[in-house]
PDB file of N, CA, C and O in Angstrom, chain B, residues numbered from 101:
ATOM      1  N   MET B 101      14.969 -18.252   4.197  1.00  0.00           N
ATOM      2  CA  MET B 101      15.186 -19.350   3.294  1.00  0.00           C
ATOM      3  C   MET B 101      15.239 -20.618   4.115  1.00  0.00           C
ATOM      4  O   MET B 101      15.965 -20.689   5.106  1.00  0.00           O
ATOM      5  N   LYS B 102      14.490 -21.602   3.719  1.00  0.00           N
ATOM      6  CA  LYS B 102      14.448 -22.860   4.457  1.00  0.00           C
ATOM      7  C   LYS B 102      15.501 -23.815   3.911  1.00  0.00           C
ATOM      8  O   LYS B 102      15.709 -23.913   2.702  1.00  0.00           O
ATOM      9  N   ASN B 103      16.154 -24.510   4.822  1.00  0.00           N
ATOM     10  CA  ASN B 103      17.107 -25.536   4.413  1.00  0.00           C
ATOM     11  C   ASN B 103      16.361 -26.830   4.197  1.00  0.00           C
ATOM     12  O   ASN B 103      15.537 -27.224   5.023  1.00  0.00           O
ATOM     13  N   SER B 104      16.648 -27.503   3.079  1.00  0.00           N
ATOM     14  CA  SER B 104      15.915 -28.724   2.770  1.00  0.00           C
ATOM     15  C   SER B 104      16.334 -29.877   3.667  1.00  0.00           C
ATOM     16  O   SER B 104      15.580 -30.839   3.812  1.00  0.00           O
ATOM     17  N   GLY B 105      17.509 -29.810   4.271  1.00  0.00           N
ATOM     18  CA  GLY B 105      17.980 -30.902   5.101  1.00  0.00           C
ATOM     19  C   GLY B 105      17.477 -30.846   6.528  1.00  0.00           C
ATOM     20  O   GLY B 105      17.609 -31.825   7.262  1.00  0.00           O
ATOM     21  N   LEU B 106      16.905 -29.728   6.939  1.00  0.00           N
ATOM     22  CA  LEU B 106      16.446 -29.581   8.317  1.00  0.00           C
ATOM     23  C   LEU B 106      14.995 -30.001   8.447  1.00  0.00           C
ATOM     24  O   LEU B 106      14.242 -30.010   7.473  1.00  0.00           O
ATOM     25  N   ASN B 107      14.620 -30.344   9.655  1.00  0.00           N
ATOM     26  CA  ASN B 107      13.242 -30.711   9.948  1.00  0.00           C
ATOM     27  C   ASN B 107      12.399 -29.439   9.959  1.00  0.00           C
ATOM     28  O   ASN B 107      12.649 -28.540  10.762  1.00  0.00           O
ATOM     29  N   ASP B 108      11.408 -29.356   9.080  1.00  0.00           N
ATOM     30  CA  ASP B 108      10.568 -28.164   8.974  1.00  0.00           C
ATOM     31  C   ASP B 108       9.244 -28.320   9.704  1.00  0.00           C
ATOM     32  O   ASP B 108       8.248 -27.715   9.307  1.00  0.00           O
ATOM     33  N   SER B 109       9.214 -29.106  10.743  1.00  0.00           N
ATOM     34  CA  SER B 109       7.984 -29.265  11.504  1.00  0.00           C
ATOM     35  C   SER B 109       7.694 -27.964  12.253  1.00  0.00           C
ATOM     36  O   SER B 109       8.615 -27.192  12.518  1.00  0.00           O
ATOM     37  N   PRO B 110       6.433 -27.711  12.596  1.00  0.00           N
ATOM     38  CA  PRO B 110       6.081 -26.459  13.283  1.00  0.00           C
ATOM     39  C   PRO B 110       6.845 -26.250  14.588  1.00  0.00           C
ATOM     40  O   PRO B 110       7.061 -25.111  15.001  1.00  0.00           O
ATOM     41  N   GLU B 111       7.254 -27.330  15.236  1.00  0.00           N
ATOM     42  CA  GLU B 111       7.982 -27.181  16.494  1.00  0.00           C
ATOM     43  C   GLU B 111       9.391 -26.645  16.256  1.00  0.00           C
ATOM     44  O   GLU B 111       9.952 -25.986  17.130  1.00  0.00           O
ATOM     45  N   SER B 112       9.974 -26.920  15.080  1.00  0.00           N
ATOM     46  CA  SER B 112      11.348 -26.504  14.829  1.00  0.00           C
ATOM     47  C   SER B 112      11.435 -25.096  14.255  1.00  0.00           C
ATOM     48  O   SER B 112      12.528 -24.534  14.190  1.00  0.00           O
ATOM     49  N   LEU B 113      10.317 -24.511  13.838  1.00  0.00           N
ATOM     50  CA  LEU B 113      10.334 -23.172  13.276  1.00  0.00           C
ATOM     51  C   LEU B 113      10.403 -22.138  14.394  1.00  0.00           C
ATOM     52  O   LEU B 113       9.804 -22.307  15.456  1.00  0.00           O
ATOM     53  N   SER B 114      11.148 -21.061  14.131  1.00  0.00           N
ATOM     54  CA  SER B 114      11.219 -19.988  15.116  1.00  0.00           C
ATOM     55  C   SER B 114       9.910 -19.206  15.105  1.00  0.00           C
ATOM     56  O   SER B 114       9.082 -19.374  14.210  1.00  0.00           O
ATOM     57  N   GLU B 115       9.736 -18.363  16.093  1.00  0.00           N
ATOM     58  CA  GLU B 115       8.521 -17.542  16.176  1.00  0.00           C
ATOM     59  C   GLU B 115       8.418 -16.618  14.963  1.00  0.00           C
ATOM     60  O   GLU B 115       7.326 -16.360  14.457  1.00  0.00           O
ATOM     61  N   PHE B 116       9.559 -16.130  14.507  1.00  0.00           N
ATOM     62  CA  PHE B 116       9.601 -15.258  13.332  1.00  0.00           C
ATOM     63  C   PHE B 116       9.140 -15.998  12.079  1.00  0.00           C
ATOM     64  O   PHE B 116       8.373 -15.457  11.282  1.00  0.00           O
ATOM     65  N   GLU B 117       9.604 -17.231  11.904  1.00  0.00           N
ATOM     66  CA  GLU B 117       9.211 -18.026  10.743  1.00  0.00           C
ATOM     67  C   GLU B 117       7.734 -18.401  10.798  1.00  0.00           C
ATOM     68  O   GLU B 117       7.055 -18.420   9.771  1.00  0.00           O
ATOM     69  N   GLN B 118       7.240 -18.697  11.992  1.00  0.00           N
ATOM     70  CA  GLN B 118       5.821 -19.021  12.134  1.00  0.00           C
ATOM     71  C   GLN B 118       4.959 -17.807  11.800  1.00  0.00           C
ATOM     72  O   GLN B 118       3.912 -17.944  11.168  1.00  0.00           O
ATOM     73  N   ALA B 119       5.394 -16.624  12.220  1.00  0.00           N
ATOM     74  CA  ALA B 119       4.647 -15.404  11.915  1.00  0.00           C
ATOM     75  C   ALA B 119       4.665 -15.126  10.415  1.00  0.00           C
ATOM     76  O   ALA B 119       3.690 -14.611   9.867  1.00  0.00           O
ATOM     77  N   GLY B 120       5.765 -15.462   9.750  1.00  0.00           N
ATOM     78  CA  GLY B 120       5.859 -15.269   8.310  1.00  0.00           C
ATOM     79  C   GLY B 120       4.979 -16.214   7.525  1.00  0.00           C
ATOM     80  O   GLY B 120       4.577 -15.897   6.406  1.00  0.00           O
ATOM     81  N   ASP B 121       4.672 -17.371   8.088  1.00  0.00           N
ATOM     82  CA  ASP B 121       3.837 -18.359   7.405  1.00  0.00           C
ATOM     83  C   ASP B 121       2.345 -18.069   7.549  1.00  0.00           C
ATOM     84  O   ASP B 121       1.541 -18.649   6.818  1.00  0.00           O
ATOM     85  N   GLU B 122       1.953 -17.186   8.473  1.00  0.00           N
ATOM     86  CA  GLU B 122       0.540 -16.879   8.688  1.00  0.00           C
ATOM     87  C   GLU B 122      -0.007 -16.042   7.539  1.00  0.00           C
ATOM     88  O   GLU B 122       0.743 -15.355   6.845  1.00  0.00           O
ATOM     89  N   GLN B 123      -1.322 -16.107   7.347  1.00  0.00           N
ATOM     90  CA  GLN B 123      -1.986 -15.284   6.342  1.00  0.00           C
ATOM     91  C   GLN B 123      -2.000 -13.833   6.820  1.00  0.00           C
ATOM     92  O   GLN B 123      -2.206 -13.583   8.007  1.00  0.00           O
ATOM     93  N   PRO B 124      -1.782 -12.871   5.915  1.00  0.00           N
ATOM     94  CA  PRO B 124      -1.828 -11.466   6.334  1.00  0.00           C
ATOM     95  C   PRO B 124      -3.250 -11.050   6.700  1.00  0.00           C
ATOM     96  O   PRO B 124      -4.225 -11.545   6.135  1.00  0.00           O
ATOM     97  N   MET B 125      -3.343 -10.129   7.659  1.00  0.00           N
ATOM     98  CA  MET B 125      -4.650  -9.628   8.091  1.00  0.00           C
ATOM     99  C   MET B 125      -5.134  -8.560   7.116  1.00  0.00           C
ATOM    100  O   MET B 125      -4.335  -7.922   6.429  1.00  0.00           O
ATOM    101  N   SER B 126      -6.437  -8.376   7.065  1.00  0.00           N
ATOM    102  CA  SER B 126      -6.984  -7.302   6.245  1.00  0.00           C
ATOM    103  C   SER B 126      -6.708  -5.965   6.936  1.00  0.00           C
ATOM    104  O   SER B 126      -6.394  -5.921   8.126  1.00  0.00           O
ATOM    105  N   LEU B 127      -6.826  -4.904   6.189  1.00  0.00           N
ATOM    106  CA  LEU B 127      -6.563  -3.575   6.735  1.00  0.00           C
ATOM    107  C   LEU B 127      -7.530  -3.239   7.866  1.00  0.00           C
ATOM    108  O   LEU B 127      -7.138  -2.653   8.876  1.00  0.00           O
ATOM    109  N   ILE B 128      -8.781  -3.610   7.691  1.00  0.00           N
ATOM    110  CA  ILE B 128      -9.790  -3.313   8.715  1.00  0.00           C
ATOM    111  C   ILE B 128      -9.508  -4.095   9.991  1.00  0.00           C
ATOM    112  O   ILE B 128      -9.606  -3.549  11.090  1.00  0.00           O
ATOM    113  N   THR B 129      -9.158  -5.376   9.850  1.00  0.00           N
ATOM    114  CA  THR B 129      -8.848  -6.201  11.020  1.00  0.00           C
ATOM    115  C   THR B 129      -7.623  -5.670  11.746  1.00  0.00           C
ATOM    116  O   THR B 129      -7.609  -5.574  12.973  1.00  0.00           O
ATOM    117  N   GLU B 130      -6.595  -5.325  10.976  1.00  0.00           N
ATOM    118  CA  GLU B 130      -5.379  -4.803  11.588  1.00  0.00           C
ATOM    119  C   GLU B 130      -5.641  -3.476  12.297  1.00  0.00           C
ATOM    120  O   GLU B 130      -5.104  -3.242  13.380  1.00  0.00           O
ATOM    121  N   PHE B 131      -6.459  -2.603  11.704  1.00  0.00           N
ATOM    122  CA  PHE B 131      -6.788  -1.328  12.332  1.00  0.00           C
ATOM    123  C   PHE B 131      -7.595  -1.538  13.609  1.00  0.00           C
ATOM    124  O   PHE B 131      -7.358  -0.865  14.613  1.00  0.00           O
ATOM    125  N   TRP B 132      -8.553  -2.476  13.576  1.00  0.00           N
ATOM    126  CA  TRP B 132      -9.361  -2.770  14.762  1.00  0.00           C
ATOM    127  C   TRP B 132      -8.473  -3.291  15.889  1.00  0.00           C
ATOM    128  O   TRP B 132      -8.639  -2.881  17.037  1.00  0.00           O
ATOM    129  N   LEU B 133      -7.539  -4.183  15.585  1.00  0.00           N
ATOM    130  CA  LEU B 133      -6.632  -4.695  16.613  1.00  0.00           C
ATOM    131  C   LEU B 133      -5.753  -3.582  17.174  1.00  0.00           C
ATOM    132  O   LEU B 133      -5.477  -3.549  18.373  1.00  0.00           O
ATOM    133  N   PHE B 134      -5.312  -2.669  16.302  1.00  0.00           N
ATOM    134  CA  PHE B 134      -4.501  -1.537  16.758  1.00  0.00           C
ATOM    135  C   PHE B 134      -5.279  -0.679  17.748  1.00  0.00           C
ATOM    136  O   PHE B 134      -4.767  -0.325  18.810  1.00  0.00           O
ATOM    137  N   ILE B 135      -6.525  -0.346  17.393  1.00  0.00           N
ATOM    138  CA  ILE B 135      -7.341   0.490  18.285  1.00  0.00           C
ATOM    139  C   ILE B 135      -7.587  -0.222  19.609  1.00  0.00           C
ATOM    140  O   ILE B 135      -7.492   0.388  20.674  1.00  0.00           O
ATOM    141  N   ARG B 136      -7.900  -1.503  19.542  1.00  0.00           N
ATOM    142  CA  ARG B 136      -8.235  -2.250  20.753  1.00  0.00           C
ATOM    143  C   ARG B 136      -7.021  -2.451  21.656  1.00  0.00           C
ATOM    144  O   ARG B 136      -7.127  -2.270  22.869  1.00  0.00           O
ATOM    145  N   GLU B 137      -5.875  -2.818  21.093  1.00  0.00           N
ATOM    146  CA  GLU B 137      -4.706  -3.125  21.913  1.00  0.00           C
ATOM    147  C   GLU B 137      -3.986  -1.877  22.402  1.00  0.00           C
ATOM    148  O   GLU B 137      -3.438  -1.869  23.505  1.00  0.00           O
ATOM    149  N   GLU B 138      -3.981  -0.825  21.596  1.00  0.00           N
ATOM    150  CA  GLU B 138      -3.261   0.393  21.976  1.00  0.00           C
ATOM    151  C   GLU B 138      -4.150   1.414  22.674  1.00  0.00           C
ATOM    152  O   GLU B 138      -3.683   2.491  23.046  1.00  0.00           O
ATOM    153  N   LYS B 139      -5.432   1.083  22.855  1.00  0.00           N
ATOM    154  CA  LYS B 139      -6.395   1.963  23.540  1.00  0.00           C
ATOM    155  C   LYS B 139      -6.469   3.340  22.878  1.00  0.00           C
ATOM    156  O   LYS B 139      -6.441   4.369  23.553  1.00  0.00           O
ATOM    157  N   LYS B 140      -6.564   3.340  21.554  1.00  0.00           N
ATOM    158  CA  LYS B 140      -6.657   4.589  20.793  1.00  0.00           C
ATOM    159  C   LYS B 140      -8.095   4.839  20.361  1.00  0.00           C
ATOM    160  O   LYS B 140      -8.361   5.075  19.183  1.00  0.00           O
ATOM    161  N   TRP B 141      -9.023   4.788  21.317  1.00  0.00           N
ATOM    162  CA  TRP B 141     -10.444   4.922  21.002  1.00  0.00           C
ATOM    163  C   TRP B 141     -10.788   6.295  20.453  1.00  0.00           C
ATOM    164  O   TRP B 141     -11.807   6.447  19.779  1.00  0.00           O
ATOM    165  N   TRP B 142      -9.965   7.294  20.726  1.00  0.00           N
ATOM    166  CA  TRP B 142     -10.243   8.632  20.233  1.00  0.00           C
ATOM    167  C   TRP B 142     -10.120   8.705  18.715  1.00  0.00           C
ATOM    168  O   TRP B 142     -10.606   9.663  18.114  1.00  0.00           O
ATOM    169  N   LEU B 143      -9.483   7.719  18.075  1.00  0.00           N
ATOM    170  CA  LEU B 143      -9.371   7.706  16.618  1.00  0.00           C
ATOM    171  C   LEU B 143     -10.679   7.314  15.931  1.00  0.00           C
ATOM    172  O   LEU B 143     -10.889   7.635  14.761  1.00  0.00           O
ATOM    173  N   THR B 144     -11.550   6.624  16.652  1.00  0.00           N
ATOM    174  CA  THR B 144     -12.773   6.099  16.047  1.00  0.00           C
ATOM    175  C   THR B 144     -13.657   7.195  15.448  1.00  0.00           C
ATOM    176  O   THR B 144     -14.056   7.059  14.291  1.00  0.00           O
ATOM    177  N   PRO B 145     -13.987   8.278  16.168  1.00  0.00           N
ATOM    178  CA  PRO B 145     -14.836   9.302  15.540  1.00  0.00           C
ATOM    179  C   PRO B 145     -14.156   9.996  14.364  1.00  0.00           C
ATOM    180  O   PRO B 145     -14.826  10.378  13.405  1.00  0.00           O
ATOM    181  N   ILE B 146     -12.844  10.164  14.423  1.00  0.00           N
ATOM    182  CA  ILE B 146     -12.122  10.798  13.317  1.00  0.00           C
ATOM    183  C   ILE B 146     -12.228   9.939  12.066  1.00  0.00           C
ATOM    184  O   ILE B 146     -12.505  10.447  10.980  1.00  0.00           O
ATOM    185  N   VAL B 147     -12.009   8.642  12.218  1.00  0.00           N
ATOM    186  CA  VAL B 147     -12.078   7.726  11.078  1.00  0.00           C
ATOM    187  C   VAL B 147     -13.497   7.675  10.518  1.00  0.00           C
ATOM    188  O   VAL B 147     -13.682   7.663   9.301  1.00  0.00           O
ATOM    189  N   LEU B 148     -14.494   7.646  11.394  1.00  0.00           N
ATOM    190  CA  LEU B 148     -15.881   7.608  10.922  1.00  0.00           C
ATOM    191  C   LEU B 148     -16.251   8.867  10.137  1.00  0.00           C
ATOM    192  O   LEU B 148     -16.916   8.777   9.105  1.00  0.00           O
ATOM    193  N   VAL B 149     -15.831  10.024  10.612  1.00  0.00           N
ATOM    194  CA  VAL B 149     -16.125  11.271   9.904  1.00  0.00           C
ATOM    195  C   VAL B 149     -15.418  11.288   8.552  1.00  0.00           C
ATOM    196  O   VAL B 149     -16.002  11.715   7.556  1.00  0.00           O
ATOM    197  N   LEU B 150     -14.171  10.832   8.508  1.00  0.00           N
ATOM    198  CA  LEU B 150     -13.453  10.784   7.233  1.00  0.00           C
ATOM    199  C   LEU B 150     -14.110   9.816   6.255  1.00  0.00           C
ATOM    200  O   LEU B 150     -14.204  10.102   5.061  1.00  0.00           O
ATOM    201  N   LEU B 151     -14.564   8.672   6.761  1.00  0.00           N
ATOM    202  CA  LEU B 151     -15.258   7.714   5.892  1.00  0.00           C
ATOM    203  C   LEU B 151     -16.565   8.294   5.357  1.00  0.00           C
ATOM    204  O   LEU B 151     -16.870   8.154   4.173  1.00  0.00           O
ATOM    205  N   LEU B 152     -17.336   8.943   6.226  1.00  0.00           N
ATOM    206  CA  LEU B 152     -18.592   9.554   5.781  1.00  0.00           C
ATOM    207  C   LEU B 152     -18.347  10.672   4.768  1.00  0.00           C
ATOM    208  O   LEU B 152     -19.105  10.815   3.808  1.00  0.00           O
ATOM    209  N   ALA B 153     -17.301  11.458   4.974  1.00  0.00           N
ATOM    210  CA  ALA B 153     -16.967  12.508   4.010  1.00  0.00           C
ATOM    211  C   ALA B 153     -16.558  11.890   2.674  1.00  0.00           C
ATOM    212  O   ALA B 153     -16.934  12.393   1.615  1.00  0.00           O
ATOM    213  N   GLY B 154     -15.792  10.805   2.721  1.00  0.00           N
ATOM    214  CA  GLY B 154     -15.400  10.119   1.492  1.00  0.00           C
ATOM    215  C   GLY B 154     -16.587   9.554   0.746  1.00  0.00           C
ATOM    216  O   GLY B 154     -16.650   9.634  -0.481  1.00  0.00           O
ATOM    217  N   VAL B 155     -17.531   8.981   1.480  1.00  0.00           N
ATOM    218  CA  VAL B 155     -18.744   8.445   0.846  1.00  0.00           C
ATOM    219  C   VAL B 155     -19.558   9.581   0.231  1.00  0.00           C
ATOM    220  O   VAL B 155     -20.077   9.441  -0.876  1.00  0.00           O
ATOM    221  N   ALA B 156     -19.673  10.697   0.936  1.00  0.00           N
ATOM    222  CA  ALA B 156     -20.426  11.839   0.405  1.00  0.00           C
ATOM    223  C   ALA B 156     -19.767  12.386  -0.857  1.00  0.00           C
ATOM    224  O   ALA B 156     -20.461  12.729  -1.814  1.00  0.00           O
ATOM    225  N   ILE B 157     -18.445  12.470  -0.873  1.00  0.00           N
ATOM    226  CA  ILE B 157     -17.732  12.950  -2.063  1.00  0.00           C
ATOM    227  C   ILE B 157     -17.936  11.989  -3.226  1.00  0.00           C
ATOM    228  O   ILE B 157     -18.147  12.413  -4.362  1.00  0.00           O
ATOM    229  N   PHE B 158     -17.871  10.696  -2.937  1.00  0.00           N
ATOM    230  CA  PHE B 158     -18.069   9.698  -3.987  1.00  0.00           C
ATOM    231  C   PHE B 158     -19.482   9.779  -4.558  1.00  0.00           C
ATOM    232  O   PHE B 158     -19.669   9.718  -5.773  1.00  0.00           O
ATOM    233  N   LEU B 159     -20.465   9.916  -3.690  1.00  0.00           N
ATOM    234  CA  LEU B 159     -21.851   9.942  -4.156  1.00  0.00           C
ATOM    235  C   LEU B 159     -22.180  11.209  -4.942  1.00  0.00           C
ATOM    236  O   LEU B 159     -23.028  11.181  -5.833  1.00  0.00           O
ATOM    237  N   THR B 160     -21.515  12.319  -4.619  1.00  0.00           N
ATOM    238  CA  THR B 160     -21.788  13.551  -5.364  1.00  0.00           C
ATOM    239  C   THR B 160     -21.206  13.494  -6.769  1.00  0.00           C
ATOM    240  O   THR B 160     -21.627  14.259  -7.636  1.00  0.00           O
ATOM    241  N   SER B 161     -20.251  12.610  -7.012  1.00  0.00           N
ATOM    242  CA  SER B 161     -19.679  12.493  -8.350  1.00  0.00           C
ATOM    243  C   SER B 161     -20.401  11.438  -9.183  1.00  0.00           C
ATOM    244  O   SER B 161     -20.004  11.182 -10.319  1.00  0.00           O
ATOM    245  N   THR B 162     -21.436  10.828  -8.652  1.00  0.00           N
ATOM    246  CA  THR B 162     -22.184   9.805  -9.380  1.00  0.00           C
ATOM    247  C   THR B 162     -23.568  10.336  -9.741  1.00  0.00           C
ATOM    248  O   THR B 162     -23.855  11.522  -9.578  1.00  0.00           O
ATOM    249  N   GLY B 163     -24.402   9.455 -10.223  1.00  0.00           N
ATOM    250  CA  GLY B 163     -25.767   9.833 -10.585  1.00  0.00           C
ATOM    251  C   GLY B 163     -26.645  10.131  -9.394  1.00  0.00           C
ATOM    252  O   GLY B 163     -27.766  10.611  -9.562  1.00  0.00           O
ATOM    253  N   ALA B 164     -26.163   9.858  -8.192  1.00  0.00           N
ATOM    254  CA  ALA B 164     -26.957  10.111  -6.991  1.00  0.00           C
ATOM    255  C   ALA B 164     -26.878  11.561  -6.536  1.00  0.00           C
ATOM    256  O   ALA B 164     -27.525  11.933  -5.557  1.00  0.00           O
ATOM    257  N   ALA B 165     -26.096  12.388  -7.230  1.00  0.00           N
ATOM    258  CA  ALA B 165     -25.896  13.769  -6.810  1.00  0.00           C
ATOM    259  C   ALA B 165     -27.201  14.556  -6.677  1.00  0.00           C
ATOM    260  O   ALA B 165     -27.366  15.250  -5.675  1.00  0.00           O
ATOM    261  N   PRO B 166     -28.129  14.489  -7.619  1.00  0.00           N
ATOM    262  CA  PRO B 166     -29.372  15.271  -7.449  1.00  0.00           C
ATOM    263  C   PRO B 166     -30.156  14.881  -6.202  1.00  0.00           C
ATOM    264  O   PRO B 166     -30.816  15.725  -5.596  1.00  0.00           O
ATOM    265  N   PHE B 167     -30.091  13.637  -5.823  1.00  0.00           N
ATOM    266  CA  PHE B 167     -30.821  13.198  -4.635  1.00  0.00           C
ATOM    267  C   PHE B 167     -30.142  13.669  -3.354  1.00  0.00           C
ATOM    268  O   PHE B 167     -30.810  13.956  -2.361  1.00  0.00           O
ATOM    269  N   ILE B 168     -28.824  13.747  -3.379  1.00  0.00           N
ATOM    270  CA  ILE B 168     -28.094  14.189  -2.191  1.00  0.00           C
ATOM    271  C   ILE B 168     -28.277  15.694  -1.993  1.00  0.00           C
ATOM    272  O   ILE B 168     -28.397  16.156  -0.858  1.00  0.00           O
ATOM    273  N   TYR B 169     -28.300  16.457  -3.078  1.00  0.00           N
ATOM    274  CA  TYR B 169     -28.454  17.902  -2.956  1.00  0.00           C
ATOM    275  C   TYR B 169     -29.798  18.273  -2.335  1.00  0.00           C
ATOM    276  O   TYR B 169     -29.906  19.307  -1.676  1.00  0.00           O
ATOM    277  N   THR B 170     -30.809  17.455  -2.532  1.00  0.00           N
ATOM    278  CA  THR B 170     -32.107  17.764  -1.928  1.00  0.00           C
ATOM    279  C   THR B 170     -32.087  17.565  -0.418  1.00  0.00           C
ATOM    280  O   THR B 170     -32.928  18.121   0.288  1.00  0.00           O
ATOM    281  N   LEU B 171     -31.139  16.778   0.086  1.00  0.00           N
ATOM    282  CA  LEU B 171     -31.046  16.566   1.532  1.00  0.00           C
ATOM    283  C   LEU B 171     -30.487  17.786   2.247  1.00  0.00           C
ATOM    284  O   LEU B 171     -30.783  18.006   3.422  1.00  0.00           O
ATOM    285  N   PHE B 172     -29.692  18.573   1.558  1.00  0.00           N
ATOM    286  CA  PHE B 172     -29.065  19.720   2.192  1.00  0.00           C
ATOM    287  C   PHE B 172     -29.766  20.959   1.718  1.00  0.00           C
ATOM    288  O   PHE B 172     -29.407  22.064   2.122  1.00  0.00           O
TER     289      PHE B 172
END
């Protein structure tokens, strides 16, 4: 909660308050930063396989199902 009597210039805000004023990151951006900063590169193939499986499941429930079945 900000006090109306205090100077609210960016220099007077704490690091916590400045972080609260920033726009939230998207899920993809936050995940990319997590992988890059924490060196969790082994998660990349797992996530890609899960995404491809999700896309395949989605496409089989749509009108594209007959076309996908011919691929396998």
